[in-house]
C-alpha positions in Angstrom: 157.5 194.9 121.3 156.3 191.1 119.4 159.5 190.2 119.1 160.8 191.0 122.8 157.1 188.7 124.4 158.7 186.0 122.2 162.3 186.2 123.4 161.0 186.8 127.0 157.8 184.9 127.7 156.7 182.8 124.8 159.6 180.9 123.9 160.9 180.1 127.3 156.9 178.8 128.6 156.5 176.9 125.1 160.1 175.1 125.4 159.6 174.2 129.2 156.1 172.8 128.1 158.3 170.6 125.5 160.7 170.0 128.1 158.3 168.3 130.8 157.2 166.9 128.2 160.3 164.9 127.1 161.1 164.1 130.3 158.2 162.8 132.1 157.4 158.9 131.9 154.7 158.0 129.6 155.2 161.6 127.7 152.3 162.9 129.6 151.2 166.5 128.2 148.8 166.9 131.6 151.3 166.5 133.9 153.7 168.7 131.9 150.8 171.5 132.6 150.4 170.7 135.9 154.0 170.9 136.5 154.7 174.5 134.7 151.3 175.5 136.0 152.8 175.3 139.5 156.0 177.1 138.2 154.4 180.0 137.0 151.7 180.2 140.3 155.6 180.1 142.6 156.8 182.6 140.1 154.0 185.0 140.6 153.2 184.4 144.0 154.7 187.9 144.8 152.3 189.9 142.7 149.1 188.0 143.4 149.7 187.7 147.2 150.4 191.6 147.0 147.1 191.9 144.8 145.1 189.8 147.5 146.1 191.7 150.6 145.5 195.1 148.9 141.9 193.9 148.1 141.6 192.7 151.5 142.5 196.0 153.0 140.3 197.9 150.3 137.5 195.9 151.6 138.3 196.3 155.3 138.4 200.2 154.9 134.7 199.5 153.6 133.0 201.0 157.3 135.1 204.0 156.9 134.1 204.7 153.7 130.5 204.4 154.5 131.0 207.1 157.3 132.7 209.5 154.7 129.5 209.1 152.3 127.4 210.0 155.4 129.4 213.1 156.4 129.9 214.3 152.8 127.0 213.2 151.1 126.0 216.4 149.6 129.6 217.6 148.6 131.2 215.1 145.9 134.5 217.1 146.0 134.8 217.0 149.6 134.3 213.5 149.8 136.5 212.6 146.6 139.6 214.7 148.6 138.6 212.7 152.0 138.4 209.5 150.6 142.1 209.9 149.1 142.9 211.3 152.5 141.7 207.9 154.0 143.9 205.9 151.4 146.8 208.3 152.3 146.7 207.4 156.0 145.7 203.8 156.0 148.5 203.6 153.0 146.2 201.8 150.7 145.9 202.5 147.1 142.8 201.9 145.0 144.9 200.3 142.1 147.1 198.5 144.1 145.1 195.3 143.9 144.9 195.7 140.1 148.6 195.9 138.8 149.8 192.9 140.4 147.3 191.6 138.2 147.8 193.0 134.8 151.5 192.2 135.3 150.8 188.6 135.3 148.4 189.0 132.0 151.4 188.7 129.1 152.2 185.3 131.3 149.0 184.1 130.9 148.6 185.0 127.2 152.2 183.3 126.6 151.4 180.1 128.6 147.9 180.1 126.6 149.2 180.6 123.4 152.3 178.1 124.3 149.6 175.5 125.2 147.1 175.9 121.9 150.4 175.7 119.4 151.8 172.7 121.5 148.6 170.9 121.2 148.5 170.7 117.7 152.0 169.5 117.3 153.7 173.0 115.6 155.9 175.2 116.8 158.9 173.1 117.4 161.3 175.3 115.4 161.6 178.0 118.6 162.8 175.0 120.5 166.4 175.6 122.4 168.9 173.2 121.2 169.1 171.3 124.5 165.5 170.6 123.9 164.6 167.5 121.8 162.0 167.8 119.2 159.3 165.3 119.9 158.0 165.3 116.4 154.1 165.1 117.5 152.5 165.4 120.8 150.0 162.9 122.3 147.2 165.0 123.2 145.7 162.2 125.5 146.5 162.7 129.2 146.1 160.1 132.4 144.8 157.6 129.4 141.7 159.3 129.1 141.4 162.9 128.6 142.0 164.4 125.2 143.3 167.8 125.8 142.8 169.1 122.3 139.3 168.7 122.7 136.4 170.3 124.7 135.5 168.5 128.2 132.3 169.1 129.5 133.3 167.7 133.2 136.7 169.3 133.2 134.9 172.6 132.4 131.9 171.8 135.3 134.9 171.5 138.0 136.7 174.9 136.5 133.5 176.5 137.3 133.0 174.7 140.9 136.4 176.1 141.9 135.8 179.5 140.5 132.4 179.9 142.6 134.5 178.7 146.0 137.2 181.1 145.0 134.8 184.0 144.8 132.7 182.8 147.7 136.1 182.8 149.8 137.0 186.6 148.9 135.4 188.5 152.2 132.9 190.7 151.4 130.7 193.0 153.7 127.2 193.9 153.3 125.6 197.0 155.3 123.4 196.6 158.5 119.7 197.1 158.2 118.9 200.6 158.8 122.5 201.7 158.2 120.9 204.9 156.6 122.8 207.6 154.4 125.9 206.3 152.6 124.6 202.6 152.8 123.0 202.5 149.6 126.5 202.2 147.2 127.6 199.7 150.0 124.5 197.7 149.2 124.6 198.2 145.2 129.1 196.9 145.6 127.5 194.0 147.6 124.5 193.2 145.0 127.4 193.4 142.1 129.4 191.2 144.1 126.8 188.6 144.4 125.7 188.7 141.0 129.6 187.9 140.2 129.7 185.3 142.4 127.5 183.4 140.1 128.3 184.8 136.9 132.1 183.9 136.8 131.3 180.3 137.8 129.0 180.1 134.8 131.0 181.8 132.4 134.1 179.2 133.0 132.1 176.6 132.3 130.6 178.1 129.0 134.5 179.3 127.9 135.8 176.1 129.4 133.0 173.8 127.4 134.5 175.6 124.2 137.8 175.5 124.3 140.5 172.7 124.6 140.8 170.8 127.9 144.2 171.2 128.1 143.4 175.1 128.8 140.6 174.5 131.2 142.9 171.9 133.2 145.4 175.0 133.3 142.4 176.7 134.5 141.3 174.8 137.0 144.7 173.8 138.4 145.1 178.0 138.2 142.3 178.3 140.5 142.8 175.6 143.1 146.0 177.2 143.6 144.6 180.3 144.4 142.5 179.0 146.7 145.2 177.4 148.9 147.0 181.0 148.3 143.9 182.7 149.2 143.4 180.8 152.8 147.6 181.2 153.2 147.5 185.1 152.6 144.3 186.0 154.7 145.1 183.8 157.9 148.6 185.3 157.5 146.8 188.5 157.7 144.4 187.3 160.3 147.7 186.8 162.8 149.4 189.7 161.6 146.4 192.5 162.3 146.2 192.3 166.1 149.6 192.7 166.8 150.1 195.5 164.5 146.7 197.4 166.2 148.6 196.6 169.3 151.7 198.3 168.3 149.8 201.1 166.7 148.0 201.9 170.4 150.8 201.7 172.4 
């Protein structure tokens, strides 16, 4: 399994980083990270878009879920049965938003390891024949940013981007006086609010303790994800009215 991981993921990503470093003028490793981040985001776009759509669909079901909770508040078995029936009726899977993200994890791990090794000017033995050995990797990017050392300013930017991304995710709070069934929904809203602030703080904490090259990737990925959220959610807003008209016709 480890062999396949290196052949299919780690080696190609590591070689791509070094290749871009070799061919880019000024041999800027930061630009190499930017290019590879964009390419990976484009490659994984279908999976990310599917996860976002599923997440949005699950959140749109919250009012119906609340109604079921009120209807079957004293019968957990019937509630579970009705919930699965709702998912089937709406063609939504509660796991559909998680699976695409899980598939992306091996790519993220490979990129993380590739950047860490490259920033230490190691691992050149896995280079393909058409990729030149640079000897050493200059960790200073854009003339001032040392990608091999932690950078507080970049960590704060990554945290701010994480906050914006989480803030953009649609969330629904139960109305005042909603009655039975709203308690769980209120708890979920409270958890979402906690995540809104905890994730950016965690991002800053981690980003301030890892090489800036990895934080740069984190920041870029979050910015690209924000753009993807805008694209996917806007497209859904245009499709939903048409789908409703077709459904009612």
